[in-house]
C-alpha positions in Angstrom: -13.6 23.4 -3.5 -14.3 19.6 -4.1 -12.0 18.2 -1.4 -12.4 14.6 -2.6 -11.0 15.5 -6.1 -8.3 17.7 -4.4 -7.1 14.6 -2.4 -6.8 12.6 -5.5 -4.8 15.3 -7.2 -2.6 15.6 -4.1 -2.0 11.8 -3.9 -1.0 11.9 -7.6 2.0 13.9 -6.5 2.6 13.1 -2.9 1.0 9.7 -2.1 2.2 6.2 -2.3 0.5 2.8 -2.7 2.8 0.0 -1.7 3.0 -3.6 -0.8 5.8 -4.8 1.4 6.9 -8.2 2.4 8.4 -9.6 5.7 9.9 -13.0 6.3 7.9 -14.7 9.0 8.9 -18.3 9.7 5.7 -18.9 11.8 3.4 -18.2 8.8 2.3 -21.0 6.7 3.9 -19.4 3.6 6.8 -17.9 5.4 6.0 -14.4 4.1 3.8 -11.6 5.5 2.2 -9.4 2.9 1.6 -5.8 4.0 -0.3 -3.3 1.8 0.0 0.4 2.7 -1.4 3.7 1.5 0.5 6.7 2.7 1.2 10.4 2.2 4.4 12.0 3.6 4.6 15.7 4.2 6.9 18.3 6.0 5.5 19.5 9.4 4.2 22.7 7.7 1.5 20.5 6.1 0.5 18.6 9.1 -2.9 20.3 9.2 -3.6 19.1 5.6 -2.7 15.5 6.6 -5.1 15.8 9.6 -7.8 16.9 7.2 -7.2 14.0 4.9 -7.3 11.6 7.9 -10.6 13.1 8.9 -11.9 12.8 5.4 -11.1 9.1 5.1 -11.9 8.4 8.9 -9.3 5.7 9.0 -5.5 5.4 9.3 -3.2 7.5 11.5 -0.5 10.1 11.4 2.9 9.5 12.7 6.2 11.4 12.7 9.0 9.6 10.8 12.4 10.6 12.2 14.1 8.7 9.4 13.0 11.4 6.8 12.0 14.1 9.2 8.3 14.3 8.1 4.8 13.4 9.0 3.2 10.4 7.4 -0.6 9.7 7.0 -0.9 5.9 6.6 -3.4 3.1 6.6 -2.5 -0.6 6.4 -5.7 -2.1 7.6 -7.0 -4.2 4.7 -10.7 -3.6 5.7 -10.2 0.2 5.7 -8.2 -0.1 2.4 -11.1 -2.0 0.7 -14.0 0.1 2.3 -12.5 3.5 2.2 -9.4 4.1 0.3 -9.8 1.9 -2.8 -13.5 3.1 -3.5 -12.3 6.8 -3.2 -9.7 6.3 -5.9 -12.1 4.3 -8.1 -14.6 7.2 -7.9 -12.0 10.0 -8.1 -9.3 8.5 -10.3 -5.6 9.4 -10.3 -4.4 11.1 -13.5 -0.6 10.4 -13.4 1.4 7.1 -13.9 0.4 6.4 -10.2 -2.8 5.2 -11.6 -1.2 2.0 -12.8 0.4 1.4 -9.3 -3.1 2.0 -7.7 -4.7 -0.6 -10.1 -2.1 -3.2 -9.1 -2.5 -2.2 -5.4 -6.2 -2.5 -5.7 -6.0 -6.0 -7.2 -3.5 -7.1 -4.6 -5.8 -5.8 -1.8 -8.7 -7.8 -3.3 -6.6 -11.0 -3.2 -5.6 -10.3 0.5 -9.2 -9.5 1.5 -10.3 -12.9 0.4 -7.3 -14.6 2.0 -5.9 -15.8 -1.3 -2.4 -14.6 -0.1 -2.4 -17.6 2.1 -2.2 -19.8 -1.0 1.4 -20.2 -2.3 0.4 -19.8 -6.0 -1.7 -16.7 -5.4 1.1 -15.3 -3.2 3.6 -15.9 -6.0 1.3 -13.8 -8.2 0.9 -11.1 -5.6 4.7 -10.9 -5.2 5.2 -10.6 -9.0 2.5 -7.9 -9.2 3.9 -6.0 -6.3 7.4 -5.9 -7.8 5.9 -4.2 -10.9 4.8 -1.2 -8.7 6.9 1.8 -7.6 9.8 1.2 -9.9 12.1 3.6 -8.0 11.2 2.3 -4.6 13.5 0.5 -2.2 12.8 -3.1 -1.4 14.0 -5.1 1.6 14.2 -8.4 -0.4 14.6 -9.0 -4.1 11.7 -10.7 -5.8 13.8 -13.9 -6.5 14.5 -14.2 -2.8 10.9 -14.2 -1.7 10.1 -16.7 -4.5 12.9 -19.0 -3.1 11.3 -18.8 0.4 8.0 -19.7 -1.0 9.5 -22.7 -3.0 11.2 -24.0 0.3 8.0 -23.9 2.3 6.3 -27.3 2.8 2.7 -26.4 2.2 
């Protein structure tokens, strides 16, 4: 079996590309940007998550008591750029999740070149991120993040 293709198919159904935001007064823009790739599974599938972690050679697995499952996740921008994104470019997703991946990839590229530290680029990143994962829960509404950005003296 071609495990790389299998992973892409598995992620199509079970994976998540997301970008979250945290208010951080100490940051120049007042907003921290956190991209994340994750796969959540019941403990019965822990071995598969371990195989995926070994395949990518990055990220980690943790237990989430909130939803009672294991989660493989990587948030490190260099790992995302060097390992995760190239994988899904070579072995593309087939579902609607492909759209979220493309937005995620574009945001990660901006972050990897520190463009998220520029208020106008960060504004674009926020707007793009809120086009992803339509059914996902967000801590802050997009408008609130933009208001924070508008208030910062940069």
